[in-house]
C-alpha positions as CSV (number, residue, x, y, z in Angstrom):
1,X,-10.2,36.3,0.6
2,X,-10.7,36.6,-3.1
3,X,-12.2,33.2,-3.7
4,X,-15.4,34.8,-5.0
5,X,-13.6,36.6,-7.8
6,X,-14.0,33.8,-10.4
7,X,-14.1,34.1,-14.2
8,X,-17.9,33.9,-14.3
9,X,-18.4,36.6,-11.7
10,X,-15.9,38.9,-13.3
11,X,-17.4,38.3,-16.8
12,X,-20.9,39.0,-15.4
13,X,-19.7,42.3,-13.9
14,X,-18.0,43.4,-17.1
15,X,-21.0,42.5,-19.3
16,X,-23.4,44.4,-17.0
17,X,-21.5,47.6,-17.7
18,X,-22.2,47.4,-21.4
19,X,-25.3,48.8,-23.0
20,X,-28.2,46.3,-23.5
21,X,-28.3,47.0,-27.3
22,X,-25.0,45.1,-27.8
23,X,-24.9,41.4,-28.4
24,X,-23.4,40.1,-25.1
25,X,-24.1,36.4,-25.6
26,X,-21.4,33.8,-25.1
27,X,-19.4,33.6,-28.3
28,X,-20.1,37.2,-29.5
29,X,-17.3,39.5,-30.4
30,X,-17.8,41.5,-27.2
31,X,-17.9,38.4,-25.0
32,X,-14.7,37.0,-26.6
33,X,-12.9,40.3,-26.1
34,X,-13.9,40.6,-22.5
35,X,-13.2,36.9,-21.7
36,X,-9.5,37.2,-22.3
37,X,-9.3,40.1,-19.8
38,X,-11.6,38.2,-17.3
39,X,-9.3,35.2,-17.4
40,X,-6.3,37.3,-16.6
41,X,-8.1,39.1,-13.8
42,X,-9.2,35.8,-12.2
43,X,-5.7,34.6,-12.3
44,X,-4.5,37.8,-10.7
45,X,-7.0,37.2,-7.8
46,X,-5.6,33.7,-7.4
47,X,-2.1,35.0,-7.1
48,X,-3.2,37.7,-4.7
49,X,-4.7,35.0,-2.4
50,X,-1.3,33.1,-2.6
51,X,0.7,36.3,-1.8
52,X,-1.7,37.1,1.1
53,X,-1.1,33.7,2.6
54,X,2.7,34.1,2.4
55,X,3.0,37.4,4.2
56,X,1.8,36.2,7.6
57,X,4.0,33.9,9.7
58,X,1.1,31.6,10.7
59,X,0.3,30.8,7.0
60,X,3.6,31.3,5.3
61,X,5.7,28.4,4.0
62,X,9.2,27.6,2.8
63,X,11.4,30.5,1.9
64,X,8.6,33.0,2.9
65,X,8.4,31.6,6.4
66,X,12.2,31.7,6.7
67,X,12.2,35.4,5.6
68,X,9.3,36.3,7.9
69,X,10.9,34.6,10.9
70,X,14.2,36.3,10.1
71,X,12.6,39.7,10.6
72,X,12.5,38.9,14.3
73,X,15.8,37.0,14.5
74,X,14.4,33.5,14.4
75,X,16.0,30.8,12.2
76,X,14.4,27.5,11.4
77,X,16.2,24.4,12.6
78,X,17.1,21.7,10.1
79,X,14.9,18.7,10.0
80,X,16.0,15.8,12.3
81,X,14.7,12.3,12.9
82,X,12.1,11.9,15.6
83,X,13.2,10.1,18.7
84,X,10.6,8.1,20.7
85,X,10.8,6.1,23.9
86,X,9.0,2.9,24.1
87,X,8.7,-0.1,26.4
88,X,7.9,-3.6,25.2
89,X,6.7,-6.7,26.9
90,X,9.2,-8.8,25.0
91,X,12.8,-8.6,23.9
92,X,13.4,-6.3,20.9
93,X,16.7,-6.1,19.0
94,X,18.1,-3.0,17.6
95,X,17.3,-2.6,13.9
96,X,14.0,-4.5,14.2
97,X,10.9,-3.0,12.5
98,X,7.4,-3.0,13.9
99,X,4.1,-1.5,13.0
100,X,1.8,0.4,15.3
101,X,-1.5,1.3,13.6
102,X,-0.3,3.0,10.4
103,X,3.2,3.9,11.4
104,X,6.3,1.8,10.9
105,X,9.1,2.1,13.5
106,X,12.7,1.0,13.3
107,X,14.7,0.4,16.5
């Protein structure tokens, strides 16, 4: 949502508000003074984007997803191993490993 609020964009907006008779070139005193603020503002927009992602259940992660789900009485289940059923055209012993495309399976 705030991806357009970058350091160069913020700097340009800030410099446009200053009178044209001031030296606004990169490296000038005015430019250096504004740059520190523009960096902090750009960082704040990055954090606002992160916060915005964490307040909705469909984009939240980790603790924030747990807390969001808890609002409606839902708790996340602990992770478990996947269980798959397979049939083979040969005898397969328990504990054997085999590869299917890019996945390794252990029986």
